[in-house]
N, C-alpha and C positions, 0 to 999 in steps of 0.2 A: 633665880638664887634670893636664898635670906636671905635677910639686913642684914645680920652679922657675922656673912658669907667671903669667906674671899674669894672662894670658885662656886659655881653651880654643877652639886657633887652627885653621882648617875644614884645614891641612895635614896637618894630626894628624888628625884626621876623617877627614879620606881615605885620611890610611895603615894608621887603626882596622882601616876596612871595605876597603879593598882593596888591604896590604898592602907596594904601592909608591907613587908618587911619579902623582899622576892632576890634567889638564889640562882647561880649560872651557874650551870650543868653541864658541863663539857662533854660533847659527842664527839669519839673521832672514828673520819670516816675510812672505808678504804680505796683512799682520793690521790691525787696525785698532783703537777704544776702545767703547768704549758712549760714552763719557762727551765723548768730541769727535766723536761721532754723534749726541749727546741734547744738547750741549751746546757751550762752546768749550771742553775739557778741564780739567784741571790748569794750574792760572796758574800755572804752574815747568816743566809740559814743551815744548818745544819741536818745534816739526813734526814732525821727524823724528826722536820717544821720546829713548832712551837710546844705539843700542843702536851708540854711533858706530865701533866697534870693529871689527864685523858685513861683512860684506859684505849687496852691492844682494839686497833682494827676489824682483827677479827671479833671481835663479842658483839652482840645483833644490837642495836638501836637501843630496847627493847629492854634490856639485860645494862649496857650501861648506867643507860636514866633511870635503874629502876635499885640500882647498888651502891650510883652516888646521892639518890635519892634518901636513902634509910640516913649514908653516914650522914647528911647537911641536916639532914631530921631531930637526928638523935643528938648533935653537934648545937649545931642556935637556933631549935624548932622553928624552924620555918615549914611554912603551912604548902607556899605559893613556887615557879622553882619555872626558867627558862630554858629550852631543847638548843647549846649553844651548840654549832656545826663552828668546828674552830681550825680545828689541823689545817694546809695546807689549801685547797682551792676549792674549796663545798660546791662551784656547782661546774667544778668540768669537772665533768661525768653524761652520758648520756640524761636524755633528758628524761622519759619512764623514768631509771634506775634513782634521781631526786627525789622524782611524788613521791618512786613501794618508801625511802625513807621519809618520809615528809607521815608514811602514813601510818609508819609503827610510831612516831612520837604518839599521835593519834592514842595510844594503849596502855599512854601512864596520864594516869589522874595528877591534876594540877598544875601542872603545862599551859600557864598564859602568854606563853608570845616564844616562838622558835629563831632566834638567829643564826644567820649561816654570814659568816668569810668568808671570804671568798674575790677576786680579780677584779683592774678596773678589762681588764682585758676582758672580762669572764660575762659583762654581762650582756644578755641578749632580749629583742623583745618576747620568743619563743618562753625562755623561764620567768620574766617577769611574767607572763599569761598566767602562765601552770601557778605560780605565787597566789595573785594575782586570788584565780579560781580558790585556792585553797584556803586562802585567809577567807573569804569570801560564802566560805560550804560552810567555815569551822565555827567560828569565830573567833580566833589566836591570831593577835599578830605578828606582822613577820615585822625585820631586822634585818639589815641585809649594810655589812663590815666592812670598809671595802681596804687592804691597802696601797697606803697612796709613799708611805715615809714621810719627802717633804718633797714642796712646790721648785725646786732648782733642779731644772732635769737632765742640768748636766752631772750632778750631784746619784739621780740616778739609773746614765749608762753609770754611771762609775764603780755601779754599783748595781751592773748588770741585770735591774729591772726586771728588764725585758718590755715595759709602757713606758710610755712618756706624758705629754699633762693631759693632750687632749682624749687621750681614752679615759682617763677618772675623770672629769668635765664633765662629759657626752655620759658616762655610767651615770655620777649624780643626777642630771636632768630626768635620765631618763627611769633613776626610781624615785623619785620627788613625785614629779604623776603622775605614778600609780599609787602613793601612800604612805611608802614606808619609811621605818624606822632607818632613819641616813646612819652608819658611825662609821669615822676616817681612823687612821689609826698614820699618829706617825714615829718619828723618829728625829728629835731637834738638836744631837751631834752625829751627825755620821761626818765622813769624812770627805771631807772639800764645801759643808757644810757653815755658818756662822753666818750672828746673829740675826741681817735681813732676811735669810733664807728662815729661820723661825719664823722674823713674821710674816713675813708673804706665806707664811702657808697657816698661818692663821687664819690672813683674813680670805682667800681661795673656800677656805674650810667653810670657813663665816657667807661668806659672800655664794657658795653652790649648798645656802642652808641645811647644810648635818645637822640632824638633832643631835649629837653622841661625838668626842673621838679622846679616842685612848692614845698617853698621848706615853710614849718607849722611853729612858733611855736608854743610849747603846749598849748591850752586852756582848761579848765576841766569846764564839762559842768554837768548842775542836769539831776538829774535822769541820771548815770551815774554808774560804781559802782568802776570807777576810784574819780569822786566824790564824793563816800561816806568814802575812802581809810580818801581823802580828809580832809573830814568833821572830823573825829572823827584822823587827828595829823602823819596820818598811812603813807600820801605821803606826799614828799618837796616839789620844785618848783625850779630848777637850780636859778640863780643873770641872772638878765637880762644882766649884765657883764658878765657871762659866758655864756649864748649865746651869743652875740654878739662874743663872738670870736670864740665858733663852727665856726658860719657863713661866720665868718672870710676865719676860713681852710677850713670852707666846699667849699669857692666859690675859694680859692687858689688851690684847687688839681684840682677842678672839667673843665673834657676840656671845651676851651675858646668856642668854636660851639657851646657849650648848652646854651640858651636861659633861662631865669631867669624867669620861670609868676610872682610870689614873695616871697614875702621874713618873711613874720609875716602874721599869722592869722587873721581871725574877725569874730568873734558872737557876733547879738545879745546884750546891758551889760543884759536886764531881763533873760536870758538866761547862762549866765557862773558863777561859782562861784567865778575864774579865769579868766585871760586873757591879755595878756602880761601890764604885770606891773601893768596895772590901767593910762599903759601907750596910747591914738593911735597910729593911728599901725604909721597913717602918722610922727608921730613926731618921735619916732621912729626910722623911715627911715633917718628923717636928723638924726638923731645921727648916726647910725654905716654909712649913709658918709662919714660920718664927723672919725669918726676912723679909715674907710680904708683909711681915706684921714693919715690922723696921721702915720699909722704905712705901708704907701705906700704899699699899699694889692691890689691886682686887681685877678680877674678872671681869671681861667690859672695862678698864679706866679709859681706855681710846681706841673705842668702837666708833668711830667720827668721821669712815673714809667713803658711807655704799652717798647714797641718796644725792649725789650732785657736790662736794665741799663745798667747793672751789664758789658757787654762788651764793657762800651762806654774808660778804659783805654786803650782797642787796641785801637782805632779811631787813 
């Protein structure tokens, strides 16, 4: 984290590892989710998942990457890219099929990393073996992004997440043993969660040695179970001020070596019943920066709970 920074930005993480600006290119694979097959899925998840910016999954991996790469290069002058298997659960497929998709990425120039978004209950040793072998063979680093959402296992049950904390801990330990980049996704204002849950989620992510975290503000998409509850007035979203408070303390308890990919969610207006208190994400970002500064707050300010803190009195 830079000397004058309030938190460790993802852009700085990428510059540290690749010495230049790097942009993610979303890839939409024809996959689903075990939670959808075995049940109705998470209550916040829409029929299209979260890949609002991705192309159709019927388009080949190479074509998706080349098309998006050309656009990003023209707009931002980017030269290096991350192939991001983004939507749904991207290890929820036969091992050979996942391997074939990775091989397709090799046909695209200037890819410096492959990131794979998945669930804690879809990490297994033979899949990690394959990913390790691919990375060693090609020299392309692998990042694995796990959807946790909250450390409150009661909340995980109420949103029908389909896994608990044990699966998350198990998958993190297995991923870190292989040396992959590890990123966890969280939502800090889920119904039922409070400030203490945001703090405990931050501490758990830190203890499990994540490299990155992607923080989401809850949006409510049309056509979801959460959306139906919201429309019936049976679900309330916390205020913007309360979200700022949770986000502040989440960052204060977070290991300062963990990079932050985002602080607020984004969803097309046409797909949302509620999103970001009807405020643009960039304005929220500015407001939150001012809020952190006024409170003399910064990432890692309260990162003091590991390695036997109660024994400090004897030093």
